[in-house]
C-alpha positions as a Markdown table, in Angstrom:
| # | Residue | x | y | z |
|---|---|---|---|---|
| 1 | Met | 101.3 | 43.4 | 185.5 |
| 2 | Lys | 105.0 | 43.0 | 184.1 |
| 3 | Lys | 104.4 | 40.2 | 181.5 |
| 4 | Ile | 101.2 | 42.3 | 180.2 |
| 5 | Ala | 103.6 | 45.8 | 179.5 |
| 6 | Thr | 106.3 | 43.4 | 178.1 |
| 7 | Phe | 103.9 | 41.7 | 175.8 |
| 8 | Leu | 102.7 | 44.6 | 174.6 |
| 9 | Thr | 105.3 | 46.8 | 174.0 |
| 10 | Leu | 106.6 | 43.2 | 172.1 |
| 11 | Phe | 103.7 | 43.2 | 170.1 |
| 12 | Val | 104.0 | 46.2 | 169.1 |
| 13 | Met | 107.9 | 46.1 | 168.3 |
| 14 | Ile | 107.1 | 43.0 | 165.7 |
| 15 | Phe | 103.8 | 45.2 | 164.1 |
| 16 | Cys | 105.7 | 48.2 | 163.4 |
| 17 | Ala | 109.2 | 46.3 | 161.9 |
| 18 | Thr | 106.2 | 44.3 | 159.5 |
| 19 | Ser | 104.9 | 47.3 | 158.8 |
| 20 | Phe | 107.7 | 48.8 | 157.9 |
| 21 | Ala | 109.4 | 46.2 | 156.1 |
| 22 | Gln | 105.9 | 46.1 | 153.9 |
| 23 | Arg | 106.2 | 49.4 | 153.3 |
| 24 | His | 109.8 | 49.5 | 152.3 |
| 25 | Lys | 108.9 | 46.4 | 150.0 |
| 26 | Lys | 106.2 | 48.0 | 148.2 |
| 27 | Arg | 108.7 | 51.4 | 147.4 |
| 28 | Lys | 111.1 | 49.1 | 146.6 |
| 29 | Lys | 109.0 | 47.5 | 144.0 |
| 30 | Asp | 107.2 | 50.9 | 142.5 |
| 31 | Lys | 110.7 | 51.9 | 141.5 |
| 32 | Ser | 110.7 | 51.5 | 137.4 |
| 33 | Asn | 112.9 | 53.2 | 135.1 |
| 34 | Ala | 110.0 | 53.0 | 132.8 |
| 35 | Pro | 109.3 | 57.0 | 131.3 |
| 36 | Thr | 105.5 | 57.8 | 132.0 |
| 37 | Glu | 103.5 | 58.6 | 128.7 |
| 38 | Ala | 103.9 | 62.1 | 129.6 |
| 39 | Gln | 107.7 | 62.2 | 129.2 |
| 40 | Leu | 107.5 | 59.8 | 126.6 |
| 41 | Met | 105.1 | 62.8 | 124.3 |
| 42 | Ala | 107.0 | 65.3 | 125.4 |
| 43 | Phe | 110.4 | 63.9 | 124.0 |
| 44 | Lys | 108.4 | 63.1 | 121.1 |
| 45 | Thr | 107.3 | 66.7 | 120.6 |
| 46 | Ser | 110.8 | 68.4 | 121.3 |
| 47 | Tyr | 112.6 | 65.6 | 119.3 |
| 48 | Ala | 110.2 | 66.5 | 116.5 |
| 49 | Lys | 110.4 | 70.0 | 116.5 |
| 50 | Leu | 114.4 | 69.6 | 117.0 |
| 51 | Leu | 114.1 | 67.7 | 113.6 |
| 52 | Gly | 112.5 | 70.2 | 111.8 |
| 53 | Asp | 114.5 | 73.5 | 113.3 |
| 54 | Ser | 118.2 | 71.7 | 113.2 |
| 55 | Leu | 117.8 | 69.2 | 110.6 |
| 56 | Gln | 115.1 | 70.6 | 108.2 |
| 57 | Ile | 113.2 | 67.4 | 107.9 |
| 58 | Pro | 109.9 | 67.9 | 106.3 |
| 59 | Arg | 106.6 | 67.7 | 108.3 |
| 60 | Glu | 105.5 | 64.9 | 107.5 |
| 61 | Lys | 108.5 | 62.3 | 108.7 |
| 62 | Arg | 108.9 | 64.1 | 111.6 |
| 63 | Asp | 106.3 | 62.5 | 113.8 |
| 64 | Thr | 107.5 | 58.9 | 112.5 |
| 65 | Val | 111.1 | 59.6 | 112.9 |
| 66 | Ala | 110.0 | 60.7 | 116.5 |
| 67 | Ala | 108.2 | 57.8 | 117.0 |
| 68 | Leu | 111.3 | 55.1 | 115.8 |
| 69 | Gln | 113.3 | 56.9 | 118.3 |
| 70 | Ile | 111.2 | 56.4 | 121.2 |
| 71 | Gln | 111.1 | 52.5 | 120.4 |
| 72 | Phe | 114.5 | 52.6 | 119.8 |
| 73 | Leu | 115.2 | 54.1 | 123.3 |
| 74 | Leu | 112.7 | 52.0 | 125.0 |
| 75 | Lys | 114.4 | 48.8 | 123.5 |
| 76 | Arg | 117.8 | 50.1 | 124.8 |
| 77 | Met | 116.5 | 51.0 | 127.9 |
| 78 | Lys | 115.3 | 47.4 | 128.6 |
| 79 | Val | 118.9 | 45.9 | 127.3 |
| 80 | Ser | 120.2 | 48.1 | 129.7 |
| 81 | Asp | 117.7 | 47.1 | 132.7 |
| 82 | Asp | 118.7 | 43.5 | 132.0 |
| 83 | Lys | 120.8 | 42.0 | 134.8 |
| 84 | Thr | 121.5 | 38.7 | 133.3 |
| 85 | Leu | 123.0 | 40.3 | 130.0 |
| 86 | Thr | 127.2 | 41.1 | 130.5 |
| 87 | Lys | 128.6 | 43.8 | 129.5 |
| 88 | Glu | 129.9 | 42.7 | 126.0 |
| 89 | Asp | 126.9 | 41.3 | 125.6 |
| 90 | Lys | 124.7 | 44.5 | 126.0 |
| 91 | Glu | 127.1 | 46.3 | 123.6 |
| 92 | Val | 126.3 | 43.5 | 120.8 |
| 93 | Arg | 122.4 | 43.9 | 121.4 |
| 94 | Tyr | 123.1 | 48.0 | 121.1 |
| 95 | Gly | 125.1 | 47.5 | 117.9 |
| 96 | Met | 122.2 | 45.8 | 116.9 |
| 97 | Leu | 119.2 | 48.2 | 118.1 |
| 98 | Glu | 121.4 | 50.9 | 116.1 |
| 99 | Asn | 121.4 | 49.0 | 112.7 |
| 100 | Asp | 117.6 | 48.0 | 113.1 |
| 101 | Lys | 116.9 | 51.5 | 113.4 |
| 102 | Tyr | 119.1 | 52.8 | 110.8 |
| 103 | Met | 117.8 | 50.3 | 108.2 |
| 104 | His | 114.4 | 51.8 | 109.3 |
| 105 | Leu | 115.0 | 55.5 | 108.7 |
| 106 | Gly | 116.8 | 54.6 | 105.8 |
| 107 | Ala | 113.7 | 53.2 | 104.3 |
| 108 | Leu | 112.0 | 56.4 | 105.6 |
| 109 | Leu | 114.6 | 59.2 | 104.9 |
| 110 | Ser | 115.9 | 60.6 | 102.0 |
| 111 | Met | 120.2 | 60.0 | 102.0 |
| 112 | Asp | 120.8 | 63.8 | 102.4 |
| 113 | Glu | 118.2 | 63.5 | 105.2 |
| 114 | Leu | 119.6 | 60.2 | 107.3 |
| 115 | Gln | 123.2 | 61.9 | 106.9 |
| 116 | Arg | 122.0 | 64.9 | 108.5 |
| 117 | Leu | 120.4 | 63.0 | 111.4 |
| 118 | Glu | 123.8 | 60.6 | 111.7 |
| 119 | Ala | 125.9 | 63.8 | 112.1 |
| 120 | Phe | 123.8 | 65.4 | 114.5 |
| 121 | Glu | 123.9 | 62.5 | 116.5 |
| 122 | Ala | 127.5 | 61.9 | 116.2 |
| 123 | Arg | 127.8 | 65.6 | 117.4 |
| 124 | Gln | 125.6 | 65.0 | 120.4 |
| 125 | Lys | 127.2 | 61.7 | 121.5 |
| 126 | Lys | 130.7 | 63.8 | 121.2 |
| 127 | Arg | 128.9 | 66.8 | 123.8 |
| 128 | Gln | 127.7 | 63.6 | 126.1 |
| 129 | Asp | 131.7 | 62.1 | 126.1 |
| 130 | Glu | 133.0 | 65.5 | 127.0 |
| 131 | Met | 130.5 | 66.1 | 129.5 |
| 132 | Glu | 131.2 | 62.8 | 131.1 |
| 133 | Lys | 134.6 | 63.5 | 131.1 |
| 134 | Gln | 134.5 | 66.9 | 132.3 |
| 135 | Arg | 132.1 | 65.3 | 135.4 |
| 136 | Gln | 134.9 | 62.6 | 136.1 |
| 137 | Glu | 137.6 | 65.0 | 136.3 |
| 138 | Gln | 136.0 | 67.1 | 138.6 |
| 139 | Tyr | 135.3 | 64.0 | 140.4 |
| 140 | Asn | 138.5 | 63.6 | 140.6 |
| 141 | Gln | 139.8 | 66.7 | 141.5 |
| 142 | Gln | 137.3 | 66.8 | 144.6 |
| 143 | Ala | 138.1 | 63.2 | 145.5 |
| 144 | Glu | 141.9 | 64.6 | 145.6 |
| 145 | Gln | 141.0 | 67.6 | 147.5 |
| 146 | Arg | 139.3 | 65.6 | 150.2 |
| 147 | Arg | 142.2 | 63.4 | 150.6 |
| 148 | Asn | 144.7 | 66.2 | 150.9 |
| 149 | Tyr | 142.1 | 67.7 | 153.3 |
| 150 | Asn | 142.1 | 64.3 | 155.4 |
| 151 | Arg | 145.6 | 63.6 | 155.3 |
| 152 | Gly | 146.4 | 67.1 | 156.8 |
| 153 | Tyr | 143.6 | 66.5 | 159.6 |
| 154 | Asn | 145.3 | 63.2 | 160.5 |
| 155 | Arg | 148.9 | 64.5 | 161.4 |
| 156 | Gly | 148.2 | 64.0 | 165.2 |
| 157 | Tyr | 148.7 | 66.5 | 167.6 |
| 158 | Gly | 151.8 | 68.8 | 168.1 |
| 159 | Arg | 154.8 | 67.6 | 168.4 |
| 160 | Tyr | 154.5 | 64.1 | 168.9 |
| 161 | Gly | 153.4 | 63.3 | 165.0 |
| 162 | Gly | 150.2 | 62.0 | 166.9 |
| 163 | Gly | 151.4 | 58.5 | 167.8 |
| 164 | Tyr | 151.9 | 57.2 | 171.1 |
| 165 | Tyr | 155.6 | 57.0 | 172.4 |
| 166 | Gly | 155.6 | 55.4 | 175.5 |
| 167 | Tyr | 155.2 | 58.3 | 177.8 |
């Protein structure tokens, strides 16, 4: 009777472990950084609205510029997700993609419209960099507070200073 109970317990444990491993593997495979079609459409709509409201780009050019921007972002994500490339290679590819994007935009937009778009993107990048810098400073402050808190906690008890001195 004990052998049957042991065998059943062992069988259930193996079955549960393999089932868990398969589910975990499936979850890991399903993770994807690629945006959904709905996200792409929402971005395209909001970007086209931004082009019209902020940059005064004519309506007939907005959708094409938004589509080019989506293509650029998807290519950039693909380069970013490529684990075989070094950081320097990625930077080179990003630059090539940027040049390619502006070449296509230059054929589509007038010089004035292109300059407004470039100035807008530069402002956005500067704002993003400032936000990242603020986030990093906030993180560093919190880390320093945690270190100070931990230092105060690790002092020990009473007059002994936390060590064992042969008592």
